[in-house]
C-alpha positions, 0 to 999 in steps of 0.5 A: 198506902202508895197510890199510883207511887204517892205515900198515903199516911194512914191513921185512927178514923177517933184521931187516936193513935200512930200516923202510919201503918208500921206504928200499929205493929201491922195490925189488920184494918177493920174499917176506913175513911179516906179522903174524896179525892184519893177514893174516887181515884182507887174506885172504892167508897170514900167510907166502909169496912175492909174490901177485896185489894185495888190495884192499878194492874187492874186498870190493864189486861195483865197476860200472867207471865211463862217464865220470870224475868232475867237479870243476868251478868256475863263476866270473867276475862276478855276472849272468853266468848261473852259476846256468843253467849249473850247472842245464844242466851237474848234468842234464848229468852226471845223463846226461839230455838237457838243454831249450834252453828256461830253464824245461824246463831248470829243472823238468828240475833241480828233479825231479832234485833230489826224487828226490835225485840234485841236491844244493845247498849254499852256503858262506858264512863260517861253514860247517864240516867239521862242517856239510859231512861230520860232526859230533858232535851230542848226542842224547838217551838213557835208560840203566837209568832215568836220562835224559840225553845223549850226542854222537853222529855225525851226517851232514853233505850231502857223505857224505849224497849219497856214500851215495846215491851209493854205493848206486847200483847201476846206470843202469835197474837198480833190480829191486825195485818198491815200488808198489802196496805199503804202507810202515810205520815200525817200531821194534825195541827202543829204542834209546836204551837198550842193554839192547835192542840185541839185540833189533834183531840177533835181528831181522835174524838170524832174518828177522823183525820184533818187536813188543813190548806184552801177552804176549797171542796174537792169532792168533785170526782174531777178534782181526782186530777191534778191538774184540777186541783191547780187550776182550782187553785189559781181561780180562788187566786190564793195568794202563794204564789203560782201553783205548781204540780210539786208545792204543797197546798196541790201535793198535800190535797192530792194525797189526802184525797187521792191517793189515800185509800181506804183500808190505807194506814195513817201514823200521826206526828208528834214533831218529827221524831215523835208519832202519838196516834195510828189509824185505820181509814175507813171513809171517802175524802169530805168537805166539812167547813169550820167556823173561821175556816181552816182544817175542812179537809176529813177523812173517817178514821178508825183510831187503833193506837194513841199514846198522846205523849208520844213514841219516839219515830225511830220504834217503827220508821228508820228515818225521821218524819219530815214535816209535809202535812201528808206523805208516804211511808219507805215500806224499806224503812219502816219496821212493819213487825213493831208498826204492827205491835203498836196496834194490835197492843191496844186491841186487847187480843192477846193471848198467851203470855208476851212477848220477849223481849232483851236489853243487852248492856255491854260492859254493865261495870264501866258506869256509875251503875247507880246514877245510871239505873236511879230509882229503876234499880228497885223496880228491876228486882223480878217480884217487883215487875209488872205484872207480879205480886209485889208489882211497882210503879214511880214517877219519874223526874223529868216525864212526871210519868208512872213507870213499871218494868214489864216481867217480859223484858229480860236484861243481859248485862256482860262485864270484863273482869280485866278492867273492873274486877266484879267485888268493886260492882254496886251492891244494889245491882249484885242483889238483882241479878244472877252472874255466870262467870265465863273462863277460859276454855283451853279444850275448845282448841286443837293444833294448829301446824302441829302446836299444841295451841291449847296447851300454850293457853293453858301455860300462858293462864296459869303462870298470868294467875300466878303472877296477877290473878284469875281476872285477868287471864287470856280468853280463848275465843283469841285463838278460835279463828286460828288456821294456820302458824301465820294465824296465831303468830298474828295472835300472840304478836298483835293481841296476846303480848299488847294485852300482857303488856297491859296487864303488867305495866310494862313490866317486862320481866313478867311478860317474858316470865309468862312467855317462857323467856325469863331469866334470874341471869342478868346477860342478854337473853334471844328469847321463842317470843321476846329478847332481851338485850342488857343496857350499856350503863352510861358514863361514869356509873359502870362502876356504881354497884347499886346501880341495877342493870337495865334492858331493851326489850322487844318482840323477836320477827319469827316466834318458836313454840318448841318445847313451850309445855316444858319451859 
């Protein structure tokens, strides 16, 4: 039996027989008796007859998907249009029409990326689980007056977009709009000080926001003026120096009392890089003195979204939060769709299928897949996603969070087969992904200043496949933008010829053969693209027949495409 990812032992009530389900030959369970703690967690009686299966999915409304999640890898030689195909597929998976025009397609792609619906990451040899899923990062803490550091979990890009996908309540279902509202960042207590942790819980439970600073009642209408607040602080004899319009003990009460209006939004920070609550202000300023003093200023708030572990600030804001207790966030730096999505995710207003999200992993084969994905390899399977028939969750090692992969999160990977063959890819990953090959398509090319570029590419690739293999062919994308003879020469000189030299490990005889400049003779040769000059043997080796002739190869200043197809 699995309870939130933990294995529970199964045995006969009469203490006879094996200690696991498999040992019974998968016989049907008729009666059961559970540990009281497990029964309480499942929400069923501790003993009885077989009931309907109890699932963690009952904790949350799961909206069925209209389409299965996609795990797709696009693979092929360089320059075969994987970038374009990735953008097209990502836009399609997000439920948007795919424009035929490349510029319009990339505009749609970037718009979806700006709203957090599409994320892009490039794998490399140093990419680790801690970067992709979650890891521990040092965080400065101040506890009891002593400063120090502690390691705290930080979400990687996969968990961030997974959380985004899980907060989606349904296509077109965002019922809460932040339009025409001011949005404020606010701190409730010091996160680094454990003695203040009760303040956040009190605020959430009580339905209000709390502000510290002097215990002065700002309810009087005259405190709508900043100078009145300064005068009151002077009269109170506060010992933090002469108050002025720029000091925090003037600005913070003024903003909290006057600038924050009913209907405005408060985003409660958890340090500078996380936020843990979002609320709508529903009441005016109130002064409620507390026993022992402090945090006497409050505003009634309807909390719309709460997550005590916190979500990354970057999900909704382009900058890190500052340490000011309260201030207005810049609308230009806010990701409004993402903010509204977070708010609506806990309002139970969704209808229809949740919005799709896409994670694009470029060069997926360059990292150690087993180490980067870890236990997520199992969760990626279509039927193991949240809301699917065999949904699974696992407890993650650093945060201890119970985590599953949402069904509305699609994954697209790209592979350059010139770097690494698909045959060398991790077997577990191959089983869980659909693979789509993209090969060079010379038919997409035409002529440039009378030169048949399609024939040029087809002949080059035929020779590459003969001398090397099909996975190292030259892609058509290199030539797509060629409009003039100079463009074509630049592509051949700066892209194609260096790539061929890399493929053949500087064996220029093979490079020359691919370009039609090969020669079985041993003398000098003036080719279409490459010149060959025989080097003179050093003194004393000239008559040695065992010494093979050596050549100096050079790329021509000008190229000739005449008769290339028949060479």
